[in-house]
C-alpha positions in Angstrom: -68.7 -66.6 -78.2 -71.8 -68.4 -76.9 -70.4 -71.8 -78.0 -67.2 -71.1 -76.1 -69.2 -70.0 -73.0 -71.3 -73.2 -73.2 -68.2 -75.3 -73.5 -66.6 -73.6 -70.5 -69.9 -74.0 -68.5 -70.1 -77.7 -69.3 -66.5 -78.2 -68.1 -67.2 -76.3 -64.9 -70.4 -78.3 -64.2 -68.5 -81.6 -64.8 -65.7 -80.5 -62.5 -68.1 -79.6 -59.7 -70.0 -82.9 -60.0 -66.8 -84.9 -59.9 -65.5 -83.0 -57.0 -68.7 -83.3 -55.0 -68.9 -87.1 -55.6 -65.3 -87.7 -54.7 -65.7 -85.5 -51.6 -68.8 -87.5 -50.5 -67.0 -90.9 -51.1 -63.9 -89.8 -49.1 -66.2 -88.6 -46.3 -68.1 -92.0 -46.3 -64.8 -94.0 -46.2 -63.4 -91.9 -43.4 -66.6 -92.1 -41.4 -66.7 -95.9 -41.8 -63.1 -96.2 -40.7 -64.0 -94.6 -37.3 -63.4 -90.9 -38.1 -66.7 -89.4 -37.2 -67.9 -85.8 -36.9 -65.8 -83.0 -38.3 -62.9 -85.3 -38.8 -64.7 -87.2 -41.6 -65.2 -83.9 -43.4 -61.6 -82.9 -43.0 -60.3 -86.0 -44.9 -61.7 -85.1 -48.4 -60.5 -81.5 -47.9 -57.0 -82.8 -47.1 -57.0 -85.0 -50.3 -58.2 -82.2 -52.5 -55.7 -79.7 -51.2 -52.9 -82.1 -51.8 -54.1 -82.6 -55.4 -54.2 -78.8 -55.9 -50.7 -78.4 -54.5 -49.3 -81.2 -56.7 -51.0 -79.8 -59.8 -49.6 -76.3 -59.2 -46.1 -77.8 -58.9 -46.6 -79.6 -62.2 -47.8 -76.4 -63.9 -44.7 -74.4 -62.7 -42.3 -76.8 -64.3 -40.1 -77.2 -61.1 -39.4 -80.5 -59.5 -41.9 -82.4 -61.7 -40.9 -85.8 -60.2 -42.1 -84.7 -56.7 -45.2 -83.1 -58.2 -46.1 -86.3 -60.0 -45.4 -88.5 -57.0 -47.7 -86.6 -54.6 -50.3 -86.1 -57.4 -50.5 -89.9 -57.9 -50.7 -90.5 -54.1 -53.6 -88.0 -53.7 -55.3 -89.3 -56.9 -55.0 -92.9 -55.6 -56.7 -91.9 -52.3 -59.5 -90.2 -54.2 -60.0 -93.1 -56.6 -59.7 -95.6 -53.9 -62.5 -94.0 -52.0 -64.7 -93.9 -55.1 -64.1 -97.6 -55.8 -64.5 -98.7 -52.2 -68.0 -97.0 -52.0 -69.1 -98.6 -55.3 -70.1 -101.9 -53.5 -66.6 -103.5 -53.3 -66.2 -102.7 -49.6 -68.6 -103.4 -46.8 -68.7 -100.1 -45.0 -70.2 -101.8 -41.9 -67.1 -104.0 -41.5 -64.1 -102.0 -42.6 -60.8 -104.0 -42.6 -58.0 -103.1 -40.2 -55.6 -102.1 -43.0 -58.0 -99.5 -44.3 -58.4 -98.1 -40.8 -54.6 -97.8 -40.5 -54.4 -96.1 -43.9 -57.2 -93.6 -43.0 -55.6 -92.9 -39.6 -52.2 -92.3 -41.1 -53.4 -90.1 -44.0 -53.2 -86.7 -42.2 -49.4 -87.2 -41.6 -48.9 -88.2 -45.2 -50.9 -85.2 -46.5 -49.1 -82.8 -44.2 -45.7 -84.1 -45.4 -46.6 -83.9 -49.0 -48.2 -80.4 -48.7 -45.2 -79.0 -46.8 -42.7 -80.4 -49.4 -44.7 -79.1 -52.3 -45.5 -75.6 -50.9 -42.2 -74.8 -49.2 -39.5 -76.4 -51.3 -37.3 -73.8 -53.1 -38.0 -73.7 -56.9 -35.1 -74.0 -59.2 -34.0 -71.2 -61.6 -36.1 -70.6 -64.6 -34.0 -70.9 -67.8 -36.4 -68.8 -69.7 -36.0 -65.9 -67.3 -32.2 -66.2 -67.4 -32.3 -66.1 -71.2 -34.6 -63.0 -71.2 -32.3 -61.2 -68.7 -29.3 -62.0 -70.9 -31.1 -60.7 -74.0 -32.2 -57.5 -72.3 -28.8 -56.7 -70.7 -27.1 -53.9 -72.5 -23.9 -54.7 -74.4 -20.7 -53.7 -72.6 -19.2 -50.4 -73.8 -16.2 -50.8 -76.1 -12.9 -49.9 -74.7 -11.6 -46.7 -76.1 -7.9 -46.5 -77.2 -5.6 -44.8 -74.8 -5.2 -41.1 -75.6 -1.7 -39.7 -75.7 -0.8 -37.4 -72.9 -0.9 -33.7 -73.9 2.5 -32.2 -74.5 3.5 -29.5 -72.0 3.0 -26.0 -73.3 6.4 -24.3 -73.6 7.0 -21.3 -71.5 7.2 -18.0 -73.3 10.8 -16.9 -73.9 12.1 -14.3 -71.4 12.2 -10.8 -72.7 15.5 -9.0 -72.1 15.0 -5.7 -70.2 17.7 -3.0 -70.1 18.7 -1.9 -66.6 18.2 1.7 -67.5 14.6 1.0 -68.5 14.1 -0.8 -65.2 15.4 2.2 -63.3 13.1 4.5 -65.3 10.1 2.3 -64.7 10.8 2.4 -60.9 10.7 6.2 -61.0 7.5 6.1 -62.9 6.0 3.6 -60.5 7.1 5.7 -57.5 5.6 8.8 -59.0 2.3 6.9 -59.6 2.3 5.6 -56.0 2.9 9.1 -54.6 0.2 10.6 -56.8 -2.5 7.9 -56.4 -1.6 6.0 -53.3 -1.7 2.7 -55.1 0.8 0.5 -56.9 1.0 0.9 -60.6 -0.5 -1.9 -62.7 1.0 -3.4 -65.8 -1.3 -1.7 -68.4 -0.6 1.7 -66.9 3.1 1.0 -66.8 3.0 -0.1 -70.4 1.1 3.1 -71.4 3.5 5.3 -69.5 6.6 3.6 -70.9 5.2 3.0 -74.4 6.6 -0.6 -74.6 5.0 -3.8 -75.9 2.9 -5.9 -73.5 5.6 -8.7 -73.1 8.2 -6.2 -72.1 5.8 -4.4 -69.8 5.2 -7.7 -68.0 8.9 -8.3 -67.7 9.5 -4.8 -66.3 6.7 -5.3 -63.8 8.3 -8.5 -62.6 11.5 -6.5 -61.7 9.6 -3.9 -59.7 
């Protein structure tokens, strides 16, 4: 655990030292090219931000060609400043082409940062595969069920006319005595007939 922390700490210290030196070299070149004051400090920030944006695009896996292109441009600007301040360039007499490059860098950095940060990423094939694997299987189609056959109507029960007349008298007597129409169970009990015949007689009343 301690060895891992020590290795991480060493990497972080090395990264901080490299970033600080590169930052100072970019500031010195911008200042020598006529960008004094706060503008000289803004140049190294612009280069570092473009490097970060390009590195993030490379890590996502989308549009790697554009990510590598702008990463190389930003890295060239940073390495160029480091080499220029190593004694190969007289900072008291900066050539005109370097002044032009320094003056045009903000527009280049703005273009690269905008394209890297706001371009629409392409579809992730790993996510599509996971969605297809996680999607439930379609339900199998069930065979068509045959339509139920219609229930045949019960056969009609023949009722003698004399029995109908007798039932009418019984119904009239029940209505006179109770004030209500006779129901089928009562009619069946009074006549002593089966339920189907009682229902058939009640239909004639």
